[in-house]
C-alpha positions in Angstrom: 69.4 60.4 9.5 68.6 57.0 11.3 65.2 55.9 12.6 63.7 52.6 13.5 60.3 53.3 13.1 58.2 52.5 10.1 58.0 56.1 8.7 54.4 57.8 7.4 52.6 53.9 7.6 54.8 52.3 5.1 53.7 49.0 6.0 49.9 50.2 5.2 51.4 51.6 1.9 52.8 48.7 0.8 49.7 47.0 1.1 48.2 49.2 -1.0 50.8 48.7 -3.4 50.3 45.2 -3.4 46.4 45.5 -3.9 46.5 48.3 -6.7 49.9 46.6 -9.2 52.8 47.2 -9.6 53.3 50.9 -10.1 53.8 50.0 -14.2 51.2 47.5 -13.6 47.4 47.1 -15.3 45.4 49.1 -12.3 45.4 52.3 -13.7 43.2 51.3 -17.4 41.0 53.7 -18.5 37.1 54.1 -17.4 35.0 53.8 -20.2 31.5 54.6 -20.3 29.2 51.7 -20.2 27.9 51.6 -23.8 32.0 52.3 -25.2 32.4 49.2 -22.8 29.9 46.8 -24.2 30.6 48.0 -28.0 34.4 47.3 -27.3 33.3 44.0 -26.1 31.1 43.4 -28.3 34.3 43.6 -30.7 36.1 41.5 -29.4 33.9 38.9 -28.9 33.6 38.7 -32.7 37.0 38.5 -33.0 37.3 35.6 -30.6 34.9 33.4 -32.8 36.8 34.2 -35.5 40.0 32.8 -34.5 39.2 31.1 -31.1 42.9 30.3 -30.6 44.6 33.6 -30.9 45.9 34.5 -27.7 46.2 38.2 -27.9 42.4 37.9 -28.5 41.7 36.8 -25.0 44.9 40.0 -23.9 42.5 42.0 -25.9 39.5 41.5 -24.1 41.0 41.7 -20.8 42.2 44.6 -21.0 38.9 45.9 -22.2 37.2 44.3 -18.9 39.4 46.2 -17.0 38.4 49.2 -18.1 35.6 48.5 -15.9 37.7 47.2 -13.3 35.8 43.6 -13.8 39.1 41.4 -12.4 37.5 38.0 -12.7 36.7 37.4 -16.3 39.9 39.8 -16.7 42.2 37.2 -15.2 40.4 34.2 -17.2 41.0 35.7 -20.3 44.8 36.5 -19.6 45.0 33.1 -18.1 43.5 31.8 -21.7 46.3 33.9 -22.9 49.3 32.2 -21.5 47.9 29.0 -21.7 47.6 29.8 -25.7 51.1 31.7 -25.7 53.2 30.9 -23.0 56.3 31.9 -24.3 55.1 35.7 -24.6 56.9 37.3 -22.2 54.7 40.2 -22.3 51.6 38.5 -21.5 53.2 36.7 -18.2 54.0 40.5 -16.9 50.2 41.1 -17.2 49.5 38.2 -16.2 51.7 38.8 -13.1 50.4 42.5 -12.5 46.5 41.4 -12.2 47.1 38.4 -10.0 49.2 41.1 -7.9 46.4 43.5 -8.4 43.9 40.9 -6.5 46.6 40.5 -3.9 47.2 36.7 -5.6 50.9 37.3 -4.6 52.4 33.9 -4.8 50.9 33.6 -8.3 51.6 36.6 -9.4 55.4 36.0 -8.2 55.1 32.9 -10.8 54.8 34.9 -13.9 57.0 37.4 -12.7 59.8 34.5 -12.3 58.8 32.9 -16.1 58.8 36.1 -17.6 62.5 36.6 -16.5 63.5 33.2 -17.4 62.3 33.7 -20.6 63.8 37.3 -20.8 66.6 37.2 -18.5 67.6 41.0 -20.2 63.9 41.8 -18.9 64.2 45.1 -16.3 60.2 45.2 -15.8 60.3 41.4 -15.2 63.3 41.5 -12.3 62.1 44.7 -10.9 58.5 43.6 -10.7 60.0 40.6 -7.9 61.9 43.1 -6.4 58.6 44.8 -5.4 57.4 41.6 -4.8 60.3 40.5 -2.2 59.9 44.6 -0.9 56.3 43.7 0.3 57.3 40.5 1.6 59.4 42.4 4.0 63.0 40.5 2.0 64.4 43.5 1.4 68.1 41.7 0.8 66.7 39.6 -1.7 64.3 42.8 -3.1 67.9 45.1 -2.9 70.0 42.4 -5.0 67.2 42.5 -7.5 66.6 46.1 -7.9 70.8 46.4 -8.6 70.7 43.5 -10.9 67.9 45.8 -13.2 69.8 48.8 -12.5 73.5 47.2 -13.9 71.3 46.3 -17.1 69.4 49.6 -17.9 70.9 52.4 -15.1 68.0 54.8 -16.0 65.4 52.9 -14.7 63.5 54.9 -12.7 61.3 51.8 -11.0 64.5 50.6 -9.8 65.6 53.6 -8.0 61.9 54.3 -6.2 62.1 50.8 -5.0 65.3 51.3 -3.8 64.1 54.2 -1.9 61.3 52.3 -0.2 64.1 49.5 0.8 65.3 52.1 2.6 62.4 53.7 4.2 61.3 49.9 5.7 65.3 49.7 7.0 65.3 53.0 8.5 68.0 55.2 6.8 66.2 58.1 4.9 69.2 59.8 3.8 69.4 57.0 1.4 65.6 57.2 0.8 65.8 61.1 0.2 69.2 60.3 -2.1 67.0 57.0 -4.0 63.7 59.1 -4.6 65.7 62.0 -6.2 67.1 60.3 -8.7 64.0 58.4 -9.6 62.8 61.9 -10.5 65.8 62.7 -12.4 65.2 59.9 -14.5 61.5 59.9 -14.8 60.5 63.6 -14.2 56.3 62.3 -14.1 57.2 59.9 -11.4 54.1 61.3 -8.6 54.7 58.8 -6.1 58.3 59.1 -5.9 57.5 63.1 -6.0 55.3 62.0 -2.8 57.4 60.3 -1.0 60.4 63.6 -1.4 57.5 65.5 0.0 57.1 63.3 3.0 60.6 63.1 3.9 61.3 66.6 3.2 57.9 67.4 5.5 59.2 65.2 8.3 62.6 67.1 8.2 60.8 70.7 7.9 62.4 70.9 4.8 60.7 74.0 2.5 61.2 71.8 -0.5 58.2 69.6 0.7 55.4 72.2 -1.1 57.6 71.9 -4.0 57.8 68.6 -4.2 53.7 68.4 -3.6 53.2 71.6 -6.0 55.0 68.9 -8.7 52.9 66.0 -7.7 49.3 68.6 -7.8 50.9 69.4 -10.9 50.9 65.3 -12.7 48.1 64.8 -11.0 45.7 67.9 -10.4 42.7 65.8 -8.6 44.8 63.9 -6.3 43.5 64.5 -2.9 46.8 62.7 -1.3 48.7 65.6 -2.6 46.6 68.4 -1.6 46.3 67.0 1.7 49.6 66.5 2.3 50.2 69.9 0.8 47.6 71.5 3.2 49.1 69.7 6.3 52.8 70.5 5.4 51.6 74.6 5.6 49.2 73.8 8.3 52.1 72.8 10.5 54.7 75.5 8.6 52.1 78.8 9.6 50.7 79.1 6.6 46.8 78.7 7.5 45.2 80.2 4.5 47.4 78.6 1.8 46.4 75.4 3.6 43.0 76.2 3.7 42.8 76.7 -0.3 44.0 73.4 -0.1 41.4 72.0 2.1 39.2 73.7 -0.2 40.3 72.3 -3.3 39.8 68.9 -1.7 36.3 69.7 -0.9 35.7 70.4 -4.7 37.4 67.0 -5.6 35.7 65.2 -3.1 32.6 66.2 -1.7 32.2 63.6 1.3 36.1 63.8 2.1 36.3 64.6 6.0 39.7 65.3 6.5 39.5 68.4 5.0 36.7 70.1 6.8 38.3 68.4 10.1 41.0 70.1 9.2 39.7 73.3 8.3 37.6 73.8 11.2 41.2 73.2 13.2 42.5 76.0 11.9 39.8 77.7 11.9 39.7 77.0 16.3 43.2 77.1 17.3 44.8 79.3 14.7 42.5 81.6 14.2 40.0 81.8 17.4 37.1 81.3 15.5 35.5 78.5 18.1 32.2 79.7 16.3 32.7 79.2 13.2 34.7 76.1 13.9 31.5 74.1 15.0 30.4 74.2 11.3 33.1 72.5 10.1 33.5 70.0 12.8 29.9 69.2 12.4 30.1 68.7 8.7 33.3 66.2 9.4 31.0 64.2 11.5 28.2 64.2 8.8 30.2 62.4 6.5 32.4 60.1 9.0 29.8 59.6 12.2 33.0 57.9 14.0 35.3 60.7 13.4 36.1 60.7 17.1 38.8 63.5 17.9 36.3 65.6 15.4 33.5 64.7 18.2 36.4 65.8 20.8 37.2 68.8 19.0 33.4 70.1 18.7 33.1 70.0 22.0 35.9 71.6 22.8 34.1 74.2 20.5 31.2 74.2 22.3 33.2 74.4 25.6 34.8 77.5 24.5 31.9 79.3 23.4 29.8 78.3 26.9 27.8 75.4 25.4 29.1 73.0 28.2 26.1 70.8 27.9 26.3 70.4 24.1 30.4 70.0 24.8 29.6 67.2 27.3 27.6 65.5 25.3 30.2 65.5 22.3 33.0 64.3 24.8 30.8 62.0 26.2 30.6 60.5 22.0 34.3 60.9 21.7 34.7 58.1 24.7 32.0 56.1 23.2 33.7 55.9 19.9 37.3 55.7 22.3 37.1 54.6 26.0 41.1 55.9 26.0 40.4 59.1 24.2 42.5 61.4 27.1 41.3 64.8 25.8 38.0 64.1 26.3 38.1 62.2 29.7 39.7 65.5 30.4 36.9 67.9 29.1 34.8 65.9 31.3 36.5 66.4 34.1 36.6 70.3 33.5 33.1 70.2 32.9 32.1 68.4 36.1 34.1 70.8 38.2 32.0 73.3 36.4 28.9 71.2 37.6 27.8 70.3 34.5 26.2 66.7 34.8 27.7 64.3 32.9 25.5 61.1 31.8 28.4 58.6 30.7 29.1 59.1 34.2 26.4 58.6 36.0 25.8 55.2 34.0 22.0 56.4 32.2 23.3 56.6 28.6 26.9 56.2 26.8 27.4 59.2 24.2 24.5 61.7 23.9 24.8 62.8 21.1 24.6 67.1 20.7 22.9 68.5 18.3 24.3 69.9 15.0 
């Protein structure tokens, strides 16, 4: 199955990869409570005072800073550590990861290259370089590096994961699917690979998508992403009640998630034909995300269906104020105007009067 389009917003996801660091980088440091952080910091500071030229101690302090997402002091310490022990491959890799996490891609690349020169057999360094080439859209270079790493270690799951990304970016979803499957065969805990398997399968209307998302949820039960993707797949395949269960779970995990409320309202209105009940869901989505154009539109549609025509017009007007090219909102105003409803936005007397909750 070939396609010339970038599927699933891959560009945006690659940016997220760059911001979060390589998949096996330092982006998942455990968060310490303030008192424990300070105790850990005091401890390592005392050791640095006693041994100011020991590189490992600056590495330790950097990891402490990362537990509270304090990137700049962590970077200073990692740079100091590498300066003190420039032949240490692991320090180079951690410094590169930190640069990558801070979107200093050129600096990260330099550290990974240095690590690879120090230890040409280090597959981690090669795969980090491959990931950077992927982010830079140098797909041939990225694939060459991945293949080099896999020749050194045929069980390197992240190599197959990156292959999947390269194939997705270059439009071959069949090979992407195969690569992501190999990734999870090599590492059954590979959450990102299960997410991608779910997305590809969902696009193909393959029932396996539900299984892949369920596995991702088992690996990360608090992942809003996995719950939402599963909910959308179920919603699009006629399993409304199960989809609503997913959205309710999202609401428990993230009470400010407007998408869960919006999708719940959509199912209630379009699938259960409960326009009256859906208004509360759309209103909640709007309260959480006031610029959520489709929530304004659909609340207007629910109001139109429950004969609240003036309020429906006000909601359509707001949708058009947020997005002047919103065709459905414009069509809604046309319908209401033909019924004699006053459309203020077209009279030039106001743009986007908000309907009451």
